[in-house]
C-alpha angles and dihedrals in degrees: 000000000000117000129178131185125203138137092012093306130114108206116197116190115221115204140186115339131347111195141133092294096062106013093103093050093047090049090055091047090053091050090051092049094048094047108112093011100077093128093056123095106255117229126179112205107209099179092118096034109117101177140005125190130199087271089057091047090054089057091055090045091054091051090047091055091046090055097037091252094305098135131110131205112204138184093028114175117232093252093051091044090057088057091051091045095048093050093047095246091128087069094048104041137031100262116181122192122229110251121243111248117234129185111211096187108130094014117132113255109225099173144007122200139174092271105031153339129268118220132188109234095183138328092292104032138062131183127207112207116201122213116248138032093260097061099110094094089052092050093047089048090052091052090053093048093047091052091051091048093047093051089050091057100260111138105240141148116246120208115239099186142024116216137186117239109188104299093338132075134225145189122239120217133183105228112156112222090334125177128185118244086239089059090050090055091049093046092051095204093125125051112265090231091058092049091050091048093053092044093050092047089058089047088058091049091055092047093047088061120090133186134191117276110273094022089106132015115281115246090203089061092041091057089047086060090047089055092058091051094052096039092104088067096051135076116240090252092052092048093048092048094049092045091052092047091052092045092053092055114107117247095255121198095202115126113247121188094203098206104040097147113142096268087069096052119080129198108219108182103313094332128098113222134184128230132177095057098167089097093057116133147140125267149096116315088245086082090057095050091045089061090049092048091052092051101043102030117014101050090054095049099082097018112052107204095033091117091055093045097047104026101024092234133104122254091253089060092047090051091047091052092051094046092043094051093047094048093048097043100044133055112205122187094198142006093257094059090048093051091046092054094045092050091053090051091046094052092050088046091054090055090051093045094049089049092051090050095047096044096049141041088270088092091066127098133014093304092053093049091049092049093050092048094049092045092054089048092051090051092052092052095046094048089064092070109016110095100166134025103203120099107232120229095236091074093057121102 
C-alpha cells in the first residue's frame, strides 16, 4: 500500500477492492503506515478504489476512532461515494468526491475576469474556470453565497457541479442561451440605453435586498482590511482620515455584489441574472459603485485602451455605461448633490484600486508605479472635501 507524507499530511492510497477477503490485511498495512506518523493529518486517496464493502468501511471507522475522527477520504468516485452516503459515512467522515474532468479546448470563451475564464460548454451550460490549483475553497464559497442570494430573491445562477480542468477547477452552471450584458454591448444589436436600463434595474433589485448582520461578510470591514494593505502608500494623515471615514459609516445590511460589472451579469431569455457571487457582502451601495468606477473609469486612466483590452469596448462606451447607470440609478436635485455623491464613490474606488494594485502584479513596472502615484494624489485631493463615504437614501430613484 502506497503512503506519502508531506506538509503535515500522511496520504495512504487505497486501490482496487476492499472486502472481507482482504480487509484484515489492509487494516494491518494501514497501521504499519501510520506508525510513527500519528501527528500527521490522515488522508485516504480513493482515486483507484473500485469497491468497498462493510468490512472495508469498518477499517476506516476504526481509524477514525483512533484519530478522533480526523481523517479525510479524497478523490472518491461517484459509485463509491454512493456507498459512503447510503451507509451514513458522509455524515461521520470528511468524504470528498472526485471531480469530473473537462477539456475546454475548442469551447467558446464568453467572458474573462480577474480570477478566471467563462466558457460555453453547450447551448445550455457554461463553465467558469478559476485560475490556480487552490481555487476549490473559492468555488465552494461562491456556491454558498449564490444559494443565500437566490433564497433572498436575487436572480442568480447556482453551480450544480465542480469539475477539474487540467490543473485548475471550475464551476458548471445551467444558463440556457445566456449572453453577458458585456457581450450585448459589444454585439450592438440592442440599443445601449436598453442594456443599461435592464442592468441598472438588476442593480436596484440587489440593493433592495437586506440580510441579517453577519449573514454575509461586511464590506465596511473588508475595506478596513484594504486600508491596512495600502497603508505603505499613504501619509499618516491620509491613513487616519480614511480610517475615520470608514469607521463613521453605519453598519449597513444592504446586499452588495462587489464586482457587478457587465461581464458578471447574464441575460437568460428576458431575465438578468448574476454570476460570480464569491464577492457578495453587506454594506452601503457606495462599495458597489466604487467597483464599477474602478472597472469602467480608473483602469483606463493611465492605460488608454484598457477598456478595449479587458471589456472589448472602447472608452467612449465605458464612459457611456458609467454615466448611464449613474443617471438611471440616482435622483439628484442639484449639481452639488450629484458631485458630492460622485466624490464619495471616487474616494472609495481609489481605496479599492490601490488595494488591487498593491495585492497583485499590477503594482509592478512603470505603469504600476504611475497608477499608485496618481491614486494617492486623487485621494489627497478628494480628502479635502469628502466628509462622509456613505451614499444617502435620498439620492436614490
